[in-house]
C-alpha positions in Angstrom: 22.0 5.3 -19.5 20.8 6.8 -22.9 18.9 9.6 -22.9 15.5 7.7 -24.0 16.0 5.0 -21.4 16.5 8.0 -18.8 13.1 9.2 -20.2 11.5 5.9 -19.2 13.3 5.9 -15.7 11.5 9.5 -15.4 8.4 8.1 -16.2 8.4 4.6 -14.2 9.8 6.9 -11.1 6.9 9.4 -11.4 4.2 9.3 -9.1 1.3 9.5 -11.7 -1.1 6.6 -12.0 -0.1 3.1 -13.7 -2.1 3.8 -16.2 -0.8 7.0 -17.3 2.6 5.8 -16.9 1.6 3.1 -19.5 0.2 5.9 -21.7 3.3 7.8 -21.5 5.3 5.1 -22.3 3.4 4.6 -25.3 4.3 7.9 -26.5 7.9 7.4 -25.6 8.5 4.0 -27.5 6.1 4.1 -30.3 8.1 4.9 -33.6 11.4 4.1 -32.0 13.0 0.7 -32.7 16.2 1.8 -31.1 14.5 2.8 -27.9 12.7 -0.4 -27.8 15.7 -2.4 -28.1 17.2 -0.3 -25.0 14.2 -1.5 -23.3 14.2 -5.0 -24.3 18.0 -4.8 -23.4 17.7 -3.4 -20.1 14.0 -5.3 -19.4 15.6 -7.8 -16.7 17.2 -5.0 -14.4 13.9 -3.6 -14.0 11.7 -4.1 -11.0 8.7 -6.8 -11.6 5.9 -3.8 -11.4 8.2 -1.5 -14.0 8.3 -4.6 -16.1 4.2 -5.1 -15.8 4.1 -1.1 -16.8 6.4 -1.7 -19.8 5.5 -5.1 -21.3 1.8 -3.4 -21.0 3.1 -0.3 -23.0 4.5 -2.8 -25.5 0.8 -4.5 -26.0 -0.3 -1.3 -27.1 2.6 -0.9 -29.4 2.0 -4.2 -31.0 -1.5 -3.9 -31.4 -0.9 -0.6 -33.2 2.2 -0.8 -34.7 3.1 -4.4 -34.9 6.7 -4.0 -37.4 8.3 -2.0 -34.1 8.4 -5.2 -32.3 9.0 -7.8 -35.1 12.8 -8.6 -34.0 12.0 -8.8 -30.5 9.7 -11.8 -31.0 12.1 -14.3 -29.4 12.2 -12.0 -26.2 8.6 -12.0 -25.7 8.0 -16.0 -26.3 10.6 -16.0 -23.4 8.3 -13.5 -21.2 5.5 -16.2 -21.3 7.0 -18.2 -18.8 7.9 -15.4 -16.4 7.2 -15.5 -12.6 5.1 -12.5 -12.6 1.7 -13.1 -13.9 1.3 -9.7 -15.4 4.4 -10.2 -17.9 2.9 -13.5 -18.6 -0.3 -12.2 -19.8 0.7 -9.1 -21.5 3.6 -11.3 -23.6 0.9 -13.5 -24.6 -1.3 -10.7 -25.9 1.6 -9.3 -27.6 2.0 -12.5 -29.5 -1.5 -12.7 -30.5 -1.0 -9.4 -31.7 1.7 -10.0 -33.8 0.3 -13.2 -35.4 -1.1 -12.2 -38.3 1.7 -10.0 -39.5 4.5 -12.7 -38.5 2.5 -16.2 -38.5 5.7 -18.0 -39.0 7.6 -16.4 -36.3 5.0 -16.4 -33.2 4.2 -20.3 -33.9 7.5 -21.1 -31.8 5.4 -19.5 -29.0 3.0 -22.4 -28.7 4.9 -24.9 -26.3 5.1 -21.9 -23.7 1.5 -21.3 -24.4 0.2 -24.4 -23.8 2.1 -24.6 -20.3 0.2 -21.5 -19.4 -3.3 -23.2 -20.3 -3.2 -24.4 -17.1 -2.1 -21.6 -15.2 -4.3 -20.8 -12.2 -4.5 -17.2 -13.0 -7.8 -16.4 -14.9 -6.2 -13.3 -17.2 -3.2 -15.3 -18.0 -5.3 -18.1 -19.6 -7.6 -15.8 -21.0 -4.3 -13.8 -22.7 -3.2 -17.5 -23.7 -6.5 -18.4 -25.3 -5.9 -15.1 -27.2 -2.7 -15.9 -28.3 -3.1 -19.4 -29.4 -6.2 -18.9 -31.3 -5.0 -15.7 -33.3 -1.5 -18.4 -34.3 -4.2 -21.0 -35.2 -6.2 -18.4 -37.2 -3.1 -16.7 -39.1 -0.6 -20.0 -39.6 -2.1 -22.7 -41.9 0.0 -25.3 -40.0 -0.4 -24.2 -36.8 -3.8 -24.2 -37.6 -4.0 -28.1 -38.0 -1.8 -28.5 -35.0 -4.3 -26.2 -32.9 -7.7 -27.1 -33.5 -7.8 -30.4 -31.8 -5.9 -28.6 -28.8 -8.2 -25.9 -28.8 -11.4 -28.0 -28.9 -10.0 -30.1 -25.5 -9.4 -26.8 -24.0 -12.9 -25.5 -24.9 -14.2 -28.6 -23.0 -12.0 -28.3 -20.0 -11.8 -24.6 -19.5 -14.0 -24.0 -16.2 -13.8 -19.6 -17.0 -16.7 -18.8 -19.1 -14.7 -15.5 -20.2 -11.8 -17.9 -21.5 -13.9 -20.7 -22.9 -15.9 -18.3 -25.1 -12.5 -17.3 -26.6 -12.0 -20.6 -27.7 -15.6 -21.3 -29.1 -15.5 -18.2 -31.2 -12.2 -19.2 -32.6 -13.4 -22.9 -33.0 -16.4 -21.2 -35.1 -14.0 -18.9 -37.4 -11.5 -22.0 -37.6 -13.7 -24.6 -39.0 -15.1 -22.4 -41.7 -11.5 -21.9 -43.1 
């Protein structure tokens, strides 16, 4: 195990609160493409709660420094279909954060995101709505494909918070 992964393991095994673990992981991973790659490569061997904590840290990095995650977009797309809801929603958020910087790469997430629009978990649907609308805003080809779909989702979504994401995005998309 590399020195970086050893440090990550110490954070994950510590008795601190989950939020603090996420913050410490962000500090450990930020700026290190090599360590992020090691974490992605070891992700399947982590326990589900550890996966959730790690991918939560990667969501923060996606928002702050998307270039660090560019080479892992395919990995995040596969995680959209993960069994654990937290991993699903964090992967969707990562895709949403990367959409502006890498619109042609994240469009490959659309089929997986569409599957999650019917997920029973509100947070999964919220994150999916965020990702789909960010892809539609950043990618002209996807924009055309997604506007009609997003309109249908806006009409069928029962949760007000999720529906508001679609409504707000449609206002922006229709101006473009």
